[in-house]
C-alpha positions in Angstrom: 6.1 9.1 2.0 3.4 11.7 2.5 0.0 10.9 1.1 -0.6 14.6 0.8 2.4 15.0 -1.4 1.3 12.0 -3.4 -2.1 13.6 -4.0 -0.4 16.9 -5.0 1.8 15.0 -7.4 -1.3 13.2 -8.9 -2.8 16.6 -9.6 0.3 18.4 -10.9 1.9 15.6 -12.9 -1.0 13.2 -13.8 -3.8 15.8 -14.1 -6.0 14.0 -11.6 -8.6 16.2 -10.0 -10.3 15.0 -6.8 -12.4 16.0 -3.8 -10.9 13.1 -1.9 -8.0 12.7 0.4 -6.2 9.6 1.9 -6.8 9.2 5.7 -6.0 6.7 8.3 -9.1 5.5 10.3 -9.5 3.5 13.5 -11.8 0.6 12.8 -13.3 -1.9 15.2 -12.2 -5.4 14.3 -15.7 -6.9 13.8 -14.1 -10.1 12.4 -12.6 -10.6 15.9 -16.1 -11.0 17.3 -17.0 -13.5 14.7 -13.8 -15.5 15.3 -14.4 -15.3 19.0 -17.9 -16.9 18.6 -16.8 -19.6 16.1 -13.6 -20.7 17.9 -14.7 -20.4 21.5 -18.2 -21.7 21.1 -18.1 -24.0 18.1 -21.6 -24.6 16.6 -23.4 -23.2 19.6 -22.4 -19.6 18.8 -25.8 -19.0 17.2 -27.7 -19.7 20.4 -30.8 -17.5 20.3 -31.6 -17.9 24.0 -28.6 -15.8 25.2 -26.3 -13.1 24.1 -23.6 -14.3 26.5 -21.5 -15.8 23.7 -20.9 -12.5 21.9 -17.8 -10.4 22.5 -19.1 -6.9 23.4 -18.0 -4.1 21.0 -16.0 -2.3 23.8 -13.8 -5.4 23.8 -13.1 -5.3 20.1 -9.5 -4.5 19.2 -9.0 -1.5 16.9 -7.3 -1.7 13.5 -5.7 1.2 11.6 -6.9 1.2 8.1 -6.2 3.6 5.2 -9.0 4.8 3.0 -10.5 7.7 1.1 -12.3 10.5 2.8 -13.9 13.7 1.4 -11.5 16.6 1.5 -14.3 19.1 1.0 -18.1 19.1 0.9 -19.5 17.0 -1.9 -22.9 17.9 -3.3 -25.2 15.9 -5.5 -24.0 16.1 -9.0 -20.4 17.0 -8.1 -17.6 15.2 -9.9 -15.7 13.5 -7.1 -12.7 12.4 -9.1 -11.5 13.0 -12.7 -8.7 10.8 -14.1 -7.4 11.6 -17.5 -7.0 8.5 -19.8 -3.2 9.1 -20.0 -3.0 8.9 -16.1 -4.4 5.3 -16.2 -2.1 2.4 -15.9 -3.0 0.3 -18.8 -1.3 -1.6 -21.6 -2.0 1.3 -24.0 -0.7 4.1 -21.8 2.0 2.3 -19.8 3.5 -0.1 -22.4 2.6 1.1 -25.9 3.9 4.6 -25.4 7.1 3.7 -23.6 10.2 3.4 -25.9 11.7 0.4 -24.1 8.5 -1.5 -23.1 6.9 -1.0 -26.5 9.8 -2.9 -28.1 9.5 -5.7 -25.6 5.8 -5.9 -25.1 4.2 -3.6 -27.7 1.3 -4.5 -30.0 3.5 -6.2 -32.6 5.2 -8.4 -30.0 1.9 -9.3 -28.4 0.4 -10.2 -31.7 3.5 -12.3 -32.7 3.4 -14.2 -29.4 -0.3 -14.7 -29.4 -0.8 -12.2 -26.5 -3.3 -10.1 -28.4 -6.2 -10.9 -26.1 -5.5 -8.0 -23.6 -8.2 -9.2 -21.2 -6.4 -12.5 -20.7 -2.7 -11.2 -20.7 -3.2 -7.7 -19.4 -2.4 -8.4 -15.7 0.8 -10.3 -16.5 2.0 -7.7 -19.0 1.2 -4.8 -16.6 3.0 -6.6 -13.8 6.2 -6.7 -16.0 5.7 -3.0 -16.8 5.3 -2.1 -13.1 8.4 -4.1 -12.1 10.4 -2.4 -14.9 9.3 1.0 -13.6 10.1 0.0 -10.0 13.6 -0.9 -11.2 14.0 2.5 -12.7 13.4 4.1 -9.3 13.0 7.8 -9.2 13.9 8.1 -12.9 10.6 6.5 -13.8 7.8 8.8 -14.6 5.6 6.5 -12.5 7.9 6.5 -9.5 5.5 8.4 -7.2 2.5 6.4 -8.5 4.0 3.0 -7.8 6.0 3.8 -4.7 5.3 1.4 -1.9 4.8 3.2 1.4 6.8 1.9 4.4 
């Protein structure tokens, strides 16, 4: 799936406004240098007398990572991202307003089962909701939001 298309969908369907884009970056694997020192030199990797036990940055492998980048100039005071409350995946927006999920996991069901402490049960309840929407496939209004890139 195209991340550009996803961001367009976020804007058009969910009302999310953003000065950000999703990019893939090459990143030096600094952890590799740490692993090199620990595993190859044991406790002696902190030897202050020599730098011979450090892997030089030019020998680091590169990782491809995905992250956010500015899509346009951002000035002090600019709103970088605006997410309407109804675009948030929460118990209130994802479960309580869904005709099927509200019958299965809505406020009355949560209260009856002792799940009314949202801070404790929220993750489990939202996991069920996301799995339900994944099962609906493209017929889910969240299909683009929860699609797993391959």
